[in-house]
C-alpha positions in Angstrom: 99.3 158.1 124.5 96.4 158.3 127.0 95.5 155.3 129.2 92.3 154.8 127.2 94.4 154.6 124.0 96.7 152.1 125.7 93.8 149.9 126.8 92.3 149.9 123.3 95.7 149.0 121.7 96.1 146.2 124.2 92.5 144.9 123.3 93.4 145.0 119.6 96.6 143.0 120.1 94.8 140.5 122.4 92.0 139.9 119.8 94.6 139.5 117.1 96.6 137.1 119.2 93.4 135.0 119.9 92.6 135.0 116.2 96.1 133.8 115.3 95.9 131.0 117.9 92.5 130.0 116.5 93.9 129.8 113.0 96.8 127.7 114.1 94.5 125.3 115.9 92.3 125.0 112.8 95.4 124.3 110.6 96.5 121.7 113.1 93.1 120.0 113.1 93.1 120.0 109.3 96.5 118.3 109.2 95.2 115.6 111.5 92.3 114.7 109.1 94.3 115.2 105.8 96.0 112.1 104.4 99.8 112.4 104.5 101.5 113.2 101.2 102.6 109.6 100.5 98.9 108.5 100.7 97.5 111.2 98.5 95.4 110.3 95.5 97.9 110.0 92.7 98.8 107.6 89.9 101.9 105.4 90.4 105.3 106.8 89.6 106.1 107.0 85.9 102.5 106.8 84.7 102.0 110.2 83.2 100.3 110.6 79.8 102.3 109.4 76.8 100.7 108.0 73.7 103.6 105.6 72.9 105.0 103.1 75.4 108.4 101.5 75.2 108.0 97.7 75.6 109.8 95.9 78.4 111.7 92.7 77.6 110.7 89.1 78.4 111.4 88.1 82.0 110.9 85.4 84.6 111.0 86.3 88.3 111.0 83.8 91.1 110.1 85.7 94.2 112.3 85.6 97.3 114.5 88.3 98.8 114.0 92.0 99.1 112.1 94.5 97.0 114.0 95.6 93.8 112.9 99.2 93.2 114.5 99.2 89.7 112.2 96.4 88.5 109.1 96.6 90.7 106.7 99.1 92.1 104.8 98.8 95.3 101.5 100.7 95.0 101.1 103.2 97.8 98.2 105.5 96.9 94.4 105.6 96.5 91.8 107.1 94.3 89.0 108.9 96.1 85.4 107.8 95.5 86.5 104.7 93.6 85.6 101.1 94.1 89.2 100.0 95.0 90.8 100.1 98.4 93.7 102.2 99.5 96.9 100.5 98.3 99.5 100.2 101.0 103.2 99.4 100.3 103.6 97.8 103.7 101.0 95.2 102.9 103.4 93.6 100.3 105.5 91.1 102.3 108.7 89.5 101.1 109.3 85.9 102.1 112.2 83.6 101.2 110.4 82.0 98.2 107.4 84.3 97.5 105.6 87.6 98.1 102.5 87.7 100.2 99.8 90.3 99.5 97.8 91.2 102.6 94.4 92.9 103.0 93.1 94.6 106.2 90.2 96.7 107.4 91.9 100.0 107.8 90.6 103.5 107.2 92.4 105.8 104.8 90.3 108.9 103.9 87.1 107.5 102.4 88.5 104.0 102.2 87.7 101.4 104.9 89.9 98.6 103.4 93.6 98.5 102.6 94.9 96.1 100.0 98.2 95.3 98.3 99.4 95.7 94.7 102.8 94.8 93.2 103.7 95.8 89.7 106.4 95.0 87.2 107.9 98.2 85.8 107.5 98.8 82.0 104.9 97.8 79.5 104.2 94.4 78.1 102.5 93.3 74.9 101.6 90.1 73.1 103.0 86.8 74.4 102.5 84.3 77.2 102.0 85.4 80.9 102.4 83.0 83.7 101.9 83.2 87.5 102.4 80.6 90.2 100.1 81.6 93.1 97.8 80.7 95.9 94.6 82.9 96.2 93.6 84.5 99.5 90.8 82.9 101.4 87.6 84.6 102.5 84.5 86.0 100.9 85.0 89.5 99.5 88.6 88.9 98.4 89.8 89.3 94.8 93.3 87.8 94.1 94.5 88.7 90.6 97.2 88.7 88.0 96.5 90.9 85.0 97.7 93.4 82.3 96.2 96.8 82.5 96.2 100.3 81.2 93.6 103.1 81.4 92.5 106.5 80.2 93.7 107.9 83.5 97.2 107.4 82.1 96.5 108.6 78.6 95.8 105.2 77.2 92.7 103.2 76.2 91.3 101.0 79.0 92.6 97.6 77.9 93.0 94.7 80.3 93.3 90.9 80.5 92.5 89.3 83.9 93.1 86.1 85.9 91.1 86.5 89.1 90.0 84.5 92.1 86.8 85.5 93.9 86.6 84.8 97.6 83.0 83.7 97.5 83.9 80.6 95.3 87.5 79.7 95.0 86.8 76.6 93.0 86.6 78.7 89.8 88.9 81.0 88.0 87.4 84.3 86.8 88.7 85.4 83.4 87.7 88.7 81.7 89.1 91.2 79.3 88.5 94.9 78.4 89.0 96.5 75.0 88.9 100.3 74.9 86.8 100.4 78.0 84.3 97.7 76.9 84.4 94.5 79.0 83.6 91.0 77.8 82.1 90.0 81.1 82.6 87.1 83.5 84.1 83.9 82.2 84.0 81.3 85.0 86.4 78.3 84.6 86.0 75.3 86.9 89.2 74.3 88.6 88.5 71.1 90.4 90.2 72.4 93.5 90.2 75.3 96.0 92.7 78.0 94.7 93.3 79.2 98.3 94.4 75.8 99.5 96.8 74.8 96.7 99.5 76.4 94.6 99.1 76.2 90.9 100.3 77.8 87.7 97.9 80.0 85.7 98.6 81.6 82.4 97.2 83.4 79.4 98.5 83.7 75.9 97.7 87.0 74.2 97.8 87.3 70.5 96.4 90.1 68.2 93.4 87.9 67.4 93.0 85.6 70.4 93.4 85.1 74.1 93.9 81.6 75.6 93.7 81.0 79.4 95.4 78.0 81.0 95.3 76.2 84.4 98.6 74.3 84.8 99.0 72.7 81.4 95.3 72.6 80.5 93.8 75.0 78.0 90.7 76.3 79.8 89.2 79.0 77.6 89.8 80.8 74.3 88.4 84.2 73.4 88.3 85.5 69.8 87.1 88.7 68.1 83.8 86.9 67.5 83.3 87.3 71.3 84.6 90.9 71.5 87.6 92.7 69.9 90.9 91.6 71.4 92.9 94.3 73.3 95.8 95.8 71.4 97.5 98.3 73.8 100.6 97.3 75.8 99.8 97.2 79.5 101.3 97.2 82.9 101.7 93.7 84.5 100.7 93.4 88.1 99.4 91.2 90.9 97.1 92.4 93.7 94.7 91.6 96.4 91.6 93.8 96.9 87.9 94.1 97.9 85.5 96.4 96.2 82.6 98.5 97.3 78.9 97.9 97.6 78.5 97.5 93.8 81.0 94.5 93.8 79.3 92.5 96.6 77.2 90.5 94.2 80.3 89.7 92.2 83.0 88.8 94.8 80.8 88.2 97.8 80.2 90.0 101.1 83.4 91.2 102.7 83.5 88.7 105.6 87.2 87.8 105.1 89.5 87.6 108.1 91.6 90.6 108.7 95.1 90.0 107.4 94.1 87.4 104.8 96.9 86.9 102.2 97.5 85.8 98.6 100.9 84.1 97.9 102.8 84.7 94.6 105.8 82.5 93.9 106.7 83.3 90.3 105.7 85.7 87.5 106.8 85.7 83.9 106.2 87.2 80.5 107.5 85.6 77.3 107.1 88.1 74.5 105.7 86.8 71.2 108.5 85.3 69.2 110.9 84.8 72.2 112.0 81.5 73.7 113.0 82.8 77.1 112.6 81.1 80.5 109.1 80.9 82.1 107.7 80.0 85.5 106.5 76.7 83.9 110.1 75.6 83.3 110.5 74.8 86.9 107.0 74.5 88.3 105.1 71.2 88.5 101.5 71.2 89.6 100.9 69.4 92.9 97.9 68.9 95.1 100.2 69.3 98.1 101.6 72.8 97.4 104.5 74.4 95.6 
């Protein structure tokens, strides 16, 4: 080969090498801005489409001790372009007599807030649901216990809510959805600040009625005259979150202190017809805490 040919071959190899290095650099940069696999947008484990759901049995769970993967799921995912934050498993904290759900200003992809969600595995239907909890303080927070399923998982969007809005923690916010239609806000005066005291909250779900309770007091009843009652078995969960711009008028401006927490001491479901233990068997309301 002539010297000219050798030089041209060298130039081709040099250009190819530079091109390969450039590609590797671009791949590396893409990896830096792409969420890691465990934070990818995906539904929680075991939530694929299936028209029929096997019902879970009644239970009562007094929190304390480590996470039990067989019975509970710590949400660790996000949905792009949704009003919810990124759910982070490390924001569910396990204390000696409770779990604490934390919320922080932390960026994940298009999300600027990270929240905590803890879910009982299985599907639950009619019966009584109880939670012993203390809501998170701070405007913009939503502390909640609720049943839920959604068309994302191959089901109708049915939901029953117990929520506490950070802009006014002297009221319980109740709501329910039936096949994607929501009743709308039901505000129940408490007579105390839900972020300063531990209380028991409950709802009883029957085919033709929902009744919400604060401690032992019946606080509100919904019937089909208001809106059809949800019929689909749902997931049972507690979570702490803050929404996007469209939710500001509802839960208040997000001025909460970073690291604000909701505390959950007990969660129970007594299925219709059962006489199993509940949180209320051992909890007595007190203005001085749990």
